[in-house]
C-alpha positions as CSV (number, residue, x, y, z in Angstrom):
1,M,70.9,-125.4,-155.0
2,S,73.2,-126.7,-157.9
3,S,72.3,-128.1,-161.5
4,S,70.1,-131.1,-160.8
5,T,68.5,-133.9,-163.0
6,V,65.0,-134.1,-163.9
7,E,63.0,-136.7,-162.3
8,T,62.0,-138.3,-165.5
9,D,62.4,-142.0,-166.9
10,P,65.8,-142.8,-168.3
11,G,64.8,-142.9,-171.9
12,T,63.1,-139.4,-171.7
13,S,64.2,-137.8,-174.9
14,F,66.3,-134.3,-175.2
15,P,63.3,-132.6,-177.1
16,R,61.0,-133.5,-174.2
17,L,63.5,-132.6,-171.7
18,A,64.6,-129.2,-173.3
19,A,60.7,-128.3,-173.7
20,R,60.0,-129.1,-169.8
21,T,63.3,-127.1,-168.7
22,R,62.7,-124.2,-171.1
23,T,66.3,-125.5,-172.4
24,F,67.6,-125.9,-168.8
25,T,67.1,-122.3,-167.7
26,L,64.0,-123.0,-165.3
27,G,65.6,-123.0,-161.8
28,A,68.3,-120.8,-162.6
29,P,68.9,-117.5,-161.6
30,R,68.1,-114.3,-164.1
31,T,67.2,-110.5,-164.2
32,V,70.0,-109.5,-161.8
33,A,70.0,-106.0,-160.4
34,V,73.0,-104.7,-157.7
35,S,71.8,-101.9,-155.3
36,A,73.9,-98.5,-155.5
37,D,75.6,-99.4,-152.4
38,G,76.5,-102.6,-153.5
39,E,74.8,-104.2,-150.4
40,R,72.0,-106.0,-152.4
41,V,71.7,-108.3,-155.3
42,V,68.1,-108.7,-156.6
43,F,67.0,-111.3,-159.0
44,L,64.4,-113.8,-160.2
45,R,64.7,-117.8,-160.0
46,S,62.2,-120.4,-160.1
47,S,62.1,-123.2,-157.6
48,G,63.1,-126.1,-159.9
49,P,64.1,-127.4,-162.9
50,T,60.7,-127.4,-164.5
51,D,59.0,-124.8,-162.6
52,P,58.1,-121.9,-164.7
53,V,56.9,-119.7,-161.6
54,H,59.5,-117.4,-160.8
55,A,60.0,-115.9,-157.3
56,L,61.7,-112.5,-156.2
57,W,65.2,-113.1,-154.3
58,V,67.6,-111.1,-152.6
59,L,71.4,-111.8,-152.1
60,D,72.6,-109.9,-149.1
61,V,76.2,-109.6,-150.0
62,G,78.1,-109.0,-146.6
63,S,76.5,-112.3,-145.4
64,S,76.5,-114.2,-148.5
65,T,72.8,-115.0,-147.9
66,E,70.1,-115.7,-150.4
67,R,66.5,-115.2,-149.3
68,I,63.3,-115.1,-151.1
69,V,61.0,-112.0,-150.6
70,A,58.1,-112.8,-152.8
71,D,56.8,-116.2,-153.9
72,P,53.7,-116.0,-156.3
73,R,52.4,-119.0,-155.1
74,V,51.7,-117.6,-151.4
75,L,50.4,-114.6,-152.9
76,R,47.9,-115.7,-155.4
77,D,47.0,-118.3,-157.9
78,T,49.6,-118.2,-160.5
79,D,47.4,-119.3,-163.6
80,E,48.8,-117.0,-166.6
81,E,45.2,-117.4,-168.3
82,N,44.1,-114.1,-167.4
83,L,46.7,-111.7,-168.4
84,S,45.5,-108.4,-170.2
85,P,46.0,-108.1,-173.7
86,E,48.8,-105.8,-173.2
87,E,50.7,-107.6,-170.8
88,K,50.5,-110.6,-173.5
89,A,52.1,-107.9,-176.1
90,L,54.7,-106.8,-173.8
91,R,55.8,-110.3,-173.2
92,E,55.8,-111.2,-176.7
93,R,57.6,-108.5,-177.3
94,R,60.3,-109.0,-174.8
95,R,60.2,-112.9,-175.7
96,E,59.2,-113.7,-172.2
97,A,58.1,-117.2,-171.8
98,G,58.3,-117.5,-168.0
99,G,55.7,-117.2,-165.3
100,G,55.1,-115.7,-162.1
101,I,57.2,-112.8,-161.3
102,V,58.5,-112.2,-164.8
103,S,60.0,-108.2,-164.1
104,Y,60.3,-106.0,-161.5
105,A,61.3,-102.4,-160.5
106,T,63.2,-101.1,-157.6
107,D,63.6,-97.7,-156.0
108,E,66.9,-95.7,-156.5
109,D,68.5,-97.2,-153.5
110,T,67.1,-100.8,-154.4
111,R,65.2,-100.8,-150.7
112,I,61.8,-101.8,-152.2
113,A,60.5,-103.4,-155.4
114,V,57.1,-103.8,-157.2
115,F,56.0,-106.4,-159.7
116,T,52.7,-107.2,-161.1
117,L,50.8,-110.9,-160.7
118,G,47.5,-111.4,-162.5
119,G,47.2,-107.8,-163.2
120,K,47.4,-106.8,-159.7
121,L,50.4,-104.7,-158.2
122,F,52.5,-105.3,-155.0
123,R,55.2,-103.7,-153.0
124,I,57.8,-105.3,-151.1
125,G,60.7,-104.1,-148.8
126,L,64.0,-105.7,-149.8
127,L,66.3,-105.0,-146.5
128,P,66.7,-108.1,-144.0
129,G,64.4,-106.5,-141.3
130,D,61.5,-105.5,-143.7
131,D,58.1,-107.0,-143.4
132,P,58.3,-110.4,-145.3
133,T,54.9,-110.1,-146.9
134,P,54.2,-108.1,-149.8
135,I,51.5,-105.4,-149.7
136,E,48.9,-105.4,-152.4
137,L,48.2,-101.8,-153.8
138,P,45.4,-100.4,-154.7
139,V,44.8,-99.8,-158.9
140,A,42.1,-98.8,-161.4
141,G,42.7,-101.9,-163.5
142,P,45.2,-104.4,-164.8
143,V,48.4,-103.1,-164.3
144,L,51.3,-102.8,-166.8
145,D,54.7,-102.1,-166.3
146,P,54.8,-100.6,-162.7
147,R,57.7,-98.4,-161.3
148,P,58.4,-96.8,-158.1
149,S,59.9,-93.3,-157.9
150,P,63.4,-93.0,-157.0
151,T,62.3,-92.4,-153.4
152,G,60.1,-95.2,-153.6
153,E,57.2,-93.4,-152.0
154,R,55.1,-93.5,-155.1
155,V,54.3,-95.9,-157.9
156,A,53.4,-95.5,-161.5
157,Y,51.7,-97.7,-163.6
158,V,49.6,-98.1,-167.0
159,T,46.2,-99.4,-167.5
160,G,44.0,-99.2,-170.4
161,G,46.2,-96.9,-172.0
162,A,46.4,-94.4,-169.2
163,L,49.0,-93.4,-166.6
164,H,48.2,-94.0,-163.1
165,L,49.7,-93.0,-159.9
166,V,49.9,-94.8,-156.3
167,E,51.1,-92.6,-153.4
168,R,50.9,-92.6,-149.9
169,I,48.1,-90.7,-148.0
170,G,48.4,-91.0,-144.5
171,E,49.0,-94.6,-143.4
172,G,47.6,-96.1,-146.7
173,W,47.9,-96.0,-150.3
174,A,45.6,-94.2,-153.0
175,D,45.5,-94.4,-156.7
176,R,44.9,-91.4,-159.1
177,T,44.8,-91.1,-163.0
178,L,48.0,-89.0,-164.0
179,V,46.8,-88.8,-167.7
180,A,44.5,-90.4,-169.6
181,E,43.0,-89.6,-173.3
182,D,40.6,-91.4,-175.5
183,G,41.9,-92.7,-178.7
184,V,45.9,-92.7,-177.7
185,T,48.0,-94.5,-175.0
186,W,50.4,-92.9,-172.3
187,G,53.5,-94.5,-170.8
188,V,53.7,-97.4,-173.5
189,A,56.0,-98.3,-176.0
190,E,54.6,-98.6,-179.6
191,F,55.1,-101.7,-181.3
192,A,58.2,-100.6,-183.6
193,A,59.8,-99.6,-180.6
194,A,59.4,-102.5,-178.5
195,E,59.9,-105.0,-181.5
196,E,62.9,-103.4,-183.3
197,M,64.3,-100.5,-181.0
198,N,64.6,-102.6,-177.7
199,R,62.8,-99.8,-175.8
200,F,60.0,-101.4,-174.1
201,R,59.3,-98.6,-171.8
202,G,57.0,-95.4,-172.6
203,Y,57.6,-93.4,-168.9
204,W,60.4,-92.6,-166.8
205,W,60.7,-91.1,-163.3
206,S,62.8,-87.8,-162.7
207,P,65.8,-88.2,-160.1
208,D,63.9,-86.2,-157.8
209,S,60.4,-88.4,-158.1
210,E,58.5,-85.0,-159.0
211,R,58.0,-85.5,-162.5
212,L,57.4,-88.2,-165.2
213,L,58.9,-88.0,-168.8
214,A,56.0,-89.8,-170.6
215,A,55.4,-90.9,-174.0
216,R,52.3,-90.1,-175.7
217,V,51.2,-92.7,-178.7
218,D,48.3,-92.2,-181.3
219,E,48.1,-95.3,-183.4
220,S,45.3,-93.9,-185.3
221,P,47.3,-93.6,-188.6
222,V,48.7,-97.3,-188.4
223,R,46.7,-99.9,-190.5
224,V,44.3,-102.3,-188.7
225,W,45.3,-106.0,-189.0
226,Y,43.3,-109.0,-187.9
227,I,44.8,-112.0,-186.6
228,A,42.1,-114.8,-186.1
229,D,42.1,-118.2,-185.0
230,P,40.7,-120.7,-187.4
231,A,40.3,-123.3,-184.8
232,Q,38.0,-121.1,-182.9
233,P,35.5,-119.7,-185.7
234,G,33.1,-118.3,-183.1
235,Q,36.0,-116.4,-181.5
236,E,36.6,-112.6,-182.2
237,P,40.1,-111.8,-184.5
238,N,42.6,-110.1,-182.4
239,T,42.9,-106.6,-184.0
240,I,46.3,-104.9,-184.0
241,R,47.9,-101.8,-185.3
242,Y,50.6,-103.2,-187.4
243,P,53.0,-100.6,-189.2
244,A,54.0,-102.7,-192.5
245,A,57.1,-100.9,-194.4
246,G,55.8,-98.0,-196.5
247,S,52.7,-97.5,-194.3
248,P,52.2,-94.7,-191.7
249,N,53.9,-95.4,-188.2
250,A,52.2,-94.4,-184.8
251,L,52.5,-90.8,-184.1
252,V,55.0,-90.5,-180.7
253,S,55.3,-87.4,-178.8
254,L,57.1,-87.0,-175.3
255,H,56.2,-84.9,-172.4
256,I,57.0,-83.7,-168.8
257,L,54.2,-84.4,-166.4
258,P,54.2,-83.2,-162.5
259,V,53.1,-85.7,-160.3
260,S,52.0,-82.9,-157.6
261,G,51.2,-79.5,-157.2
262,E,49.8,-77.3,-160.0
263,A,52.5,-77.0,-162.7
264,P,51.6,-77.6,-166.3
265,R,52.3,-80.3,-168.4
266,L,55.2,-79.5,-170.7
267,D,55.2,-80.7,-174.0
268,L,58.8,-81.5,-175.6
269,A,58.3,-80.1,-179.5
270,W,61.0,-81.1,-181.7
271,D,60.5,-81.7,-185.6
272,A,58.4,-84.9,-185.4
273,D,58.1,-84.7,-189.1
274,A,61.5,-85.0,-189.7
275,Y,62.3,-87.4,-186.6
276,P,59.1,-89.6,-186.2
277,Y,61.0,-92.3,-184.3
278,L,61.8,-92.2,-180.5
279,V,64.4,-94.3,-179.9
280,T,65.8,-93.7,-176.4
281,A,64.5,-91.7,-173.4
282,G,65.4,-90.9,-169.8
283,W,66.9,-88.6,-167.4
284,D,70.3,-87.3,-166.8
285,D,71.8,-87.4,-163.4
286,S,71.2,-83.6,-163.8
287,G,67.5,-84.2,-163.7
288,C,67.0,-83.1,-167.2
289,P,65.5,-85.4,-169.9
290,L,67.6,-86.8,-172.3
291,F,66.5,-88.8,-175.4
292,T,67.0,-89.5,-179.0
293,V,64.8,-89.1,-182.2
294,M,65.6,-90.6,-185.4
295,D,64.7,-89.7,-189.4
296,R,62.5,-92.6,-191.1
297,R,65.4,-93.3,-193.3
298,Q,67.4,-94.0,-190.2
299,T,70.7,-92.1,-191.2
300,K,70.0,-88.9,-189.0
301,A,69.4,-88.4,-185.3
302,L,69.3,-85.8,-182.7
303,V,70.0,-86.3,-179.2
304,L,68.0,-83.7,-177.2
305,G,68.1,-82.5,-173.7
306,A,65.3,-80.5,-172.0
307,D,64.8,-77.9,-169.4
308,P,62.3,-79.7,-166.6
309,D,60.8,-76.6,-165.8
310,T,60.1,-74.9,-169.3
311,G,60.3,-77.6,-171.3
312,E,62.8,-75.7,-173.8
313,L,64.8,-78.3,-175.9
314,T,68.7,-78.5,-176.3
315,T,70.6,-80.0,-178.9
316,H,73.4,-82.3,-177.6
317,T,74.4,-83.5,-181.1
318,E,73.2,-84.1,-184.5
319,A,74.3,-87.6,-185.7
320,T,74.7,-89.3,-189.0
321,G,75.4,-92.6,-190.0
322,S,75.6,-94.4,-193.4
323,P,73.9,-96.4,-195.0
324,W,72.0,-96.4,-191.7
325,L,72.9,-95.1,-188.1
326,E,73.6,-97.1,-185.2
327,V,72.6,-96.4,-181.7
328,L,74.8,-98.1,-179.1
329,P,73.1,-99.9,-176.3
330,G,73.7,-97.7,-173.1
331,T,74.0,-94.7,-174.9
332,P,73.4,-91.5,-175.1
333,A,74.5,-90.9,-172.2
334,L,75.9,-87.7,-170.1
335,L,79.2,-88.1,-167.8
336,G,79.5,-86.2,-164.5
337,D,81.5,-83.8,-166.4
338,G,78.9,-83.0,-169.0
339,R,80.5,-84.9,-171.9
340,L,78.1,-86.9,-174.0
341,V,78.7,-90.6,-174.6
342,L,77.6,-92.3,-178.0
343,G,78.7,-94.7,-179.9
344,S,80.1,-94.2,-183.7
345,D,81.2,-96.3,-186.6
346,E,84.5,-94.8,-187.6
347,G,86.1,-96.2,-190.6
348,D,85.5,-100.0,-190.1
349,A,85.2,-100.4,-186.2
350,R,82.5,-99.7,-184.2
351,R,84.0,-97.3,-181.0
352,L,82.8,-95.3,-178.1
353,V,83.1,-91.2,-178.5
354,V,82.9,-89.2,-175.4
355,G,82.8,-85.5,-175.8
356,G,83.1,-85.6,-179.6
357,V,86.2,-87.6,-179.0
358,V,87.0,-91.2,-179.9
359,A,87.7,-92.9,-176.6
360,T,88.3,-96.6,-177.7
361,P,90.6,-98.5,-179.8
362,T,90.1,-99.5,-183.5
363,S,90.7,-103.2,-182.2
364,L,87.8,-103.1,-180.0
365,Y,84.3,-103.7,-181.6
366,V,82.3,-102.1,-179.0
367,R,78.7,-103.7,-178.2
368,R,77.5,-101.5,-175.2
369,F,78.5,-98.8,-172.6
370,L,77.9,-99.9,-169.2
371,G,79.0,-96.6,-167.2
372,Q,81.9,-94.9,-165.8
373,E,83.9,-96.1,-162.9
374,N,86.8,-94.5,-161.3
375,D,87.3,-92.2,-164.5
376,E,87.4,-95.2,-166.5
377,L,84.8,-95.9,-169.2
378,V,83.3,-99.6,-168.9
379,V,82.2,-101.1,-172.0
380,E,81.1,-104.8,-173.6
381,G,83.1,-105.6,-176.8
382,T,85.1,-108.4,-178.7
383,E,88.5,-108.3,-180.0
384,D,88.4,-110.1,-183.4
385,A,86.8,-113.0,-181.6
386,P,83.2,-112.3,-182.5
387,E,82.2,-115.4,-180.9
388,Q,83.0,-113.9,-177.6
389,N,81.8,-110.7,-175.7
390,H,83.9,-109.4,-172.7
391,V,83.9,-106.5,-170.5
392,Y,86.5,-103.8,-170.9
393,R,87.8,-100.9,-168.8
394,V,88.9,-97.8,-170.8
395,G,91.3,-95.6,-169.7
396,A,91.8,-91.8,-170.3
397,D,94.7,-92.7,-173.1
398,G,92.1,-94.9,-174.8
399,T,93.7,-98.2,-173.7
400,A,91.3,-101.1,-173.1
401,R,91.8,-103.4,-170.4
402,R,89.8,-107.0,-170.3
403,V,88.3,-107.4,-167.2
404,T,86.7,-111.0,-167.6
405,E,89.2,-113.9,-168.4
406,G,88.6,-116.8,-170.2
407,V,86.8,-117.7,-173.5
408,G,83.1,-117.0,-173.3
409,W,80.4,-114.8,-173.6
410,F,80.5,-112.3,-170.4
411,S,78.8,-109.1,-169.3
412,G,78.0,-107.7,-165.8
413,V,76.2,-105.2,-163.6
414,S,77.7,-103.4,-160.7
415,G,77.1,-101.2,-157.6
416,G,79.4,-99.7,-155.1
417,E,82.2,-102.2,-154.5
418,T,79.9,-105.3,-155.9
419,R,80.1,-106.8,-159.5
420,V,78.1,-109.3,-160.7
421,E,80.0,-111.0,-163.6
422,I,77.8,-112.8,-165.8
423,R,79.3,-116.0,-167.2
424,R,78.7,-118.0,-170.7
425,T,81.4,-120.5,-171.7
426,L,81.5,-123.3,-174.0
427,G,82.4,-125.9,-171.4
428,T,79.1,-125.1,-169.5
429,T,75.3,-124.7,-170.0
430,G,73.3,-122.0,-169.0
431,V,74.5,-118.6,-167.0
432,T,77.0,-118.3,-164.0
433,Y,76.2,-115.2,-161.8
434,V,79.5,-114.7,-159.7
435,V,79.3,-111.8,-157.3
436,H,82.5,-109.8,-156.8
437,R,83.2,-107.9,-153.6
438,G,86.3,-105.5,-153.4
439,G,87.3,-107.0,-156.9
440,Q,87.4,-110.5,-155.6
441,P,84.9,-113.4,-156.2
442,A,82.5,-113.6,-153.1
443,H,79.5,-115.6,-153.9
444,T,78.0,-117.5,-156.8
445,L,74.2,-117.4,-157.1
446,E,72.7,-120.8,-156.6
447,S,71.0,-122.5,-159.4
448,S,68.6,-125.7,-159.7
449,A,68.5,-125.8,-163.2
450,A,68.7,-129.4,-165.0
451,A,71.7,-130.3,-166.2
452,P,71.5,-131.3,-169.9
453,P,72.6,-135.0,-170.6
454,F,75.5,-133.6,-173.1
455,L,77.4,-130.5,-174.0
456,G,77.6,-129.6,-177.6
457,A,81.1,-130.0,-179.0
458,P,81.2,-127.3,-181.7
459,T,84.5,-127.0,-183.8
460,L,84.8,-123.1,-184.3
461,S,86.5,-121.3,-186.9
462,R,86.5,-118.3,-189.8
463,V,86.0,-119.4,-193.5
464,T,86.0,-117.8,-196.9
465,D,87.9,-114.9,-197.7
466,R,85.4,-112.7,-195.9
467,R,86.2,-114.5,-192.7
468,L,82.7,-115.7,-191.8
469,P,82.3,-117.3,-188.2
470,A,81.1,-120.7,-188.5
471,A,81.2,-124.1,-186.6
472,V,80.6,-127.8,-187.2
473,L,79.2,-130.1,-184.7
474,Y,79.4,-134.2,-185.5
475,P,77.7,-136.9,-183.8
476,R,79.2,-137.8,-180.2
477,D,79.7,-141.2,-181.6
478,H,81.0,-140.1,-185.2
479,V,84.0,-142.2,-186.3
480,P,86.4,-140.2,-188.5
481,G,86.0,-141.0,-192.2
482,T,82.4,-141.7,-192.1
483,R,80.5,-139.5,-194.7
484,L,77.4,-137.5,-192.8
485,P,74.2,-135.4,-194.5
486,V,74.8,-131.8,-193.6
487,L,72.2,-130.0,-191.7
488,M,72.4,-126.0,-191.9
489,D,71.0,-124.5,-188.9
490,P,71.5,-120.7,-189.5
491,Y,69.9,-117.6,-188.3
492,G,72.1,-115.4,-190.6
493,G,70.3,-112.0,-190.0
494,P,70.9,-108.7,-188.3
495,H,70.9,-108.2,-184.7
496,H,71.6,-111.7,-183.8
497,Q,74.6,-114.0,-183.5
498,E,74.4,-118.2,-183.6
499,V,78.2,-118.7,-183.2
500,M,79.1,-118.1,-179.6
501,A,81.4,-119.4,-177.3
502,A,78.4,-120.2,-174.8
503,G,77.2,-123.9,-174.1
504,T,73.8,-123.6,-174.3
505,M,73.7,-122.4,-177.9
506,W,74.9,-125.7,-179.0
507,L,72.5,-128.0,-177.2
508,E,70.3,-128.3,-179.7
509,P,72.7,-128.4,-182.6
510,Q,74.4,-131.3,-181.0
511,W,70.8,-133.2,-180.6
512,W,70.5,-132.5,-184.2
513,A,74.1,-134.0,-185.1
514,D,73.5,-137.0,-182.6
515,Q,70.7,-137.7,-185.0
516,G,73.0,-138.5,-187.8
517,F,74.1,-135.1,-189.3
518,A,77.1,-133.3,-189.2
519,V,75.4,-129.4,-188.4
520,V,76.9,-126.3,-189.7
521,V,76.2,-122.9,-188.4
522,I,77.4,-119.8,-190.4
523,D,76.8,-116.1,-189.1
524,G,77.1,-114.4,-192.5
525,R,77.0,-110.8,-193.5
526,G,74.3,-109.0,-191.9
527,T,75.0,-110.2,-188.7
528,P,76.9,-108.3,-185.8
529,G,80.2,-108.8,-184.2
530,V,82.8,-108.4,-186.7
531,A,82.8,-105.0,-188.5
532,P,80.2,-102.2,-189.6
533,S,81.0,-103.1,-193.3
534,F,80.1,-106.8,-192.6
535,E,76.7,-105.8,-191.2
536,H,76.4,-103.2,-193.9
537,A,76.8,-105.7,-196.8
538,I,72.8,-106.3,-196.8
539,R,71.8,-103.0,-197.7
540,L,69.2,-103.2,-200.5
541,D,69.6,-106.7,-200.8
542,L,68.6,-109.0,-197.9
543,A,68.9,-112.3,-200.1
544,G,72.0,-112.3,-202.1
545,P,75.0,-111.8,-199.8
546,V,73.3,-113.7,-196.9
547,L,72.6,-116.7,-199.2
548,D,75.8,-116.6,-201.2
549,D,77.6,-116.8,-197.3
550,Q,75.6,-120.1,-196.6
551,A,76.8,-121.4,-199.5
552,D,80.1,-120.5,-200.1
553,G,81.0,-121.1,-196.2
554,L,79.6,-124.5,-196.5
555,L,81.8,-125.1,-199.4
556,A,84.9,-123.6,-197.5
557,L,84.2,-125.7,-194.5
558,A,83.9,-129.0,-196.6
559,K,87.5,-128.6,-197.5
560,E,88.4,-128.5,-193.8
561,H,85.8,-131.2,-193.1
562,P,86.0,-133.9,-195.6
563,D,83.2,-135.9,-193.9
564,L,80.5,-133.5,-195.0
565,D,78.4,-135.2,-197.7
566,L,77.4,-132.1,-199.8
567,G,75.3,-134.2,-201.8
568,R,72.8,-134.4,-198.9
569,V,72.4,-130.9,-197.5
570,G,69.1,-129.9,-195.4
571,I,68.6,-126.4,-194.0
572,R,66.4,-125.2,-191.2
573,G,65.8,-122.0,-189.3
574,W,63.1,-119.8,-187.7
575,S,62.2,-116.1,-188.3
576,F,64.8,-114.5,-190.3
577,G,66.5,-118.1,-190.5
578,G,63.0,-119.6,-191.7
579,Y,63.3,-116.9,-194.5
580,L,67.1,-118.1,-195.2
581,A,66.1,-121.9,-195.2
582,A,63.2,-121.0,-197.9
583,L,65.4,-118.7,-199.9
584,A,68.3,-121.6,-199.9
585,V,66.2,-124.3,-201.7
586,L,64.5,-121.7,-204.1
587,R,67.6,-120.2,-205.1
588,R,70.3,-122.6,-204.8
589,P,69.0,-126.3,-205.2
590,D,72.5,-127.0,-206.5
591,V,73.5,-126.7,-203.0
592,F,70.4,-127.4,-200.5
593,H,68.4,-130.2,-200.9
594,A,65.5,-129.9,-198.5
595,G,64.6,-126.8,-196.4
596,I,62.4,-126.3,-193.2
597,A,61.1,-122.7,-193.0
598,G,59.8,-121.7,-189.5
599,A,58.1,-118.2,-189.5
600,P,59.3,-117.3,-192.4
601,V,59.4,-113.3,-193.7
602,T,58.3,-114.2,-197.3
603,D,57.6,-110.7,-198.5
604,W,59.4,-107.9,-196.9
605,A,56.6,-105.4,-197.7
606,L,54.7,-107.2,-195.1
607,Y,57.0,-106.9,-192.3
608,D,57.6,-103.6,-190.2
609,T,59.0,-100.6,-191.2
610,F,61.6,-99.5,-188.6
611,Y,63.2,-103.2,-189.5
612,T,62.6,-103.5,-193.1
613,E,63.1,-99.9,-194.2
614,R,66.6,-99.9,-192.5
615,Y,67.8,-102.3,-194.8
616,L,65.7,-102.3,-198.2
617,G,64.8,-98.4,-197.8
618,L,61.4,-97.2,-198.3
619,P,59.3,-99.5,-200.9
620,D,58.0,-96.6,-203.2
621,E,62.0,-95.5,-203.5
622,Q,63.6,-99.4,-203.7
623,P,60.9,-101.3,-205.4
624,D,63.6,-103.5,-206.8
625,A,65.6,-104.2,-203.3
626,Y,61.8,-105.7,-202.0
627,R,61.6,-107.6,-205.3
628,R,65.1,-109.1,-205.1
629,S,64.6,-110.1,-201.4
630,S,61.0,-111.5,-201.7
631,L,60.4,-115.1,-202.1
632,I,57.0,-115.0,-203.6
633,E,58.4,-114.3,-207.4
634,D,60.7,-117.7,-206.9
635,A,57.7,-119.9,-205.9
636,G,57.8,-121.6,-209.4
637,K,61.5,-122.3,-208.9
638,L,60.8,-125.0,-206.0
639,A,62.5,-128.1,-207.1
640,R,63.6,-129.4,-203.5
641,P,61.2,-130.5,-200.5
642,L,60.1,-127.8,-198.3
643,M,58.5,-127.5,-195.1
644,I,57.1,-124.3,-193.9
645,V,55.8,-123.9,-190.1
646,H,54.1,-120.8,-188.7
647,G,52.2,-119.9,-185.6
648,L,48.8,-118.8,-186.4
649,A,48.8,-116.2,-183.6
650,D,51.8,-114.7,-184.6
651,D,51.8,-110.9,-184.5
652,N,55.2,-110.2,-185.4
653,V,55.6,-112.2,-188.4
654,V,52.0,-112.9,-189.3
655,A,50.9,-116.2,-190.9
656,A,50.3,-114.1,-194.2
657,H,53.6,-114.7,-195.1
658,T,53.3,-118.1,-195.3
659,L,49.8,-118.7,-196.7
660,Q,50.9,-116.2,-199.4
661,L,54.2,-118.1,-200.3
662,S,52.1,-121.5,-199.9
663,S,49.3,-120.1,-202.4
664,A,52.1,-119.1,-204.8
665,L,53.6,-122.5,-204.9
666,L,50.2,-124.1,-205.2
667,A,49.7,-121.9,-208.3
668,A,52.8,-122.9,-209.7
669,G,52.5,-126.6,-209.2
670,R,54.9,-127.2,-206.9
671,P,54.5,-129.5,-204.0
672,H,55.5,-128.5,-200.5
673,E,54.2,-129.1,-196.7
674,V,52.6,-126.6,-194.4
675,L,52.5,-127.2,-190.5
676,P,50.1,-124.8,-189.0
677,L,50.4,-124.0,-185.3
678,T,47.3,-123.1,-183.8
679,G,47.2,-120.4,-181.0
680,I,51.0,-120.1,-181.3
681,T,52.7,-117.0,-181.5
682,H,56.3,-116.1,-182.7
683,M,57.5,-117.8,-179.9
684,A,56.6,-121.5,-179.3
685,T,56.5,-122.0,-175.8
686,N,54.0,-124.8,-175.7
687,E,55.9,-128.0,-174.4
688,T,54.3,-130.2,-176.5
689,V,54.4,-128.4,-179.2
690,K,58.1,-127.8,-178.8
691,E,59.0,-131.4,-178.2
692,N,56.8,-132.8,-181.3
693,L,57.8,-130.0,-183.6
694,L,61.4,-130.9,-183.4
695,L,60.4,-134.6,-184.0
696,L,58.4,-133.6,-187.0
697,Q,61.3,-131.8,-188.7
698,L,63.6,-134.8,-188.0
699,D,60.9,-136.9,-190.0
700,F,60.8,-134.5,-192.6
701,L,64.6,-134.2,-193.2
702,R,65.1,-137.8,-193.0
703,R,62.2,-138.7,-195.8
704,S,63.5,-135.7,-197.7
705,L,67.2,-136.6,-197.8
706,A,66.7,-140.5,-197.9
707,L,68.4,-141.0,-194.7
């Protein structure tokens, strides 16, 4: 399979193509894993460029043969309407828009895999001679997050907040409840963990398959919020436990659960009042739990180990950070010699620390720890080029050697002598998975993703004395000397970059440019990839530095790009970008002349604890930080056209943000437009909605900027 075209009329619009193909990702490989011996690469892929139903595939590395091992359409109806509320919530937290098999888990040797379809649990062998028919295992209810034991002889899963176990009994399989408790959940990540900590799991198998490390979550202290669908007045509202800034969090504890025999449950008792957040958890290679807990202000953390037989805790390290503490992806980890691997902001560099000793050079901004191979540390990071990401090997002397070649955004997974290089470059769209065997390219995973009708052509640069990463895109038929209205298209907030050397990032911006705009994208202070101080500049103020960088960056770019017409500047964004767009027209109407705010946070007191308090502190301690970062009190300043778009089913940035801002604007007599999206969450995945949303925004900008 190779990139293909979508069979539509020649005049099919880009918005429609992008919506039908999920931005040209359907039909491409995803969710890749490599077996420990390097003999198999497991991945998901749908059958074609408009097929959202993903199947499970295996590449046999030795023969370079790709084969399908589980096709949802053969197993059962792939209708996604009957997903459990818990499954829908997990997919929302993961930003999962696909269908069919959207995730899987394997045993330690990657010989079997388990997955769910329609709440049912399936198990399939992955070796070439295995029975090609997945078997359905008995379960007690709709299955959430199934995971096999390292030996593959047991499968754990969650249903109804209870942790269950399916295991072989003679020639068959039997289900039993491992732990259940009224009013709490076992084995599920709470909202703050899944949405903000990148921890989507709530239980972990021990290496010997005899124990589970499981989180118990009591959400009773968390406020109940109600999300109703005004288009369905007879339908009960959805109730969620939402930990808004300054309010109580869920109570989370960690326990060791034996899965056989009469051994008692072990409770891992740290000071949860001082360290309420469970940020990471798992087992080290010696068979001991290893986990990270953090204080509410996110300036202190403990990395703890536990004796699997007694539950006695060991403090591996006490970490501190200012103004907050970063937990580097892939850490903490224990190497074979017992040294602890952590990330640390040393000076103004993000570095890897091994056994208390800094192990990476100051020139390398480390983004992720991947592991150790042949006495070398393997990391992802960047060197003075925040738009790029590469894989590096770091020797004992601290010298970093780049493994990936070219200009782009690279990462990888490996096992044995096999490494899968994950490539994104400016000259291509989508993701290419190149399988290396023994250090040499051996196979590229096939793709039937649609080829987009054009490539984006950004001009990348660094602007102002703060060296802000920036990009400018012109219409493909632009004639130099022709002045163009400007469309700012930022995200601009923590944890996310827009200016990346990856072609897929620039498809929609290029479409906007082709509508007659010079599109400008700037990653200002608060965004990752530059330096810790760059990220820390937003402490206690999510508005000022962020907005200043967009305005100052635009003015600096205009000196390099004289075709930018600063008398006609629009700005659009979603989520934090939506907040930034509304902020821009409210506070800097001298620079920004129209704004489109999608799913914006308008009052940070309504957003969740872990994210908001990290940057603004606790509301009762830092009321001024919340006040200066809020949009509500600025409503009376609106003097520019503003469109606000919000999904009414959004349980992340709830629609109350938009409704409260709209009410304040109405009270101030300020005209504005509100576009409610019925039944849409924080992800607008509906094809019709996605297509028409772009077109309606285009119409608004043309009207507002008099194009």
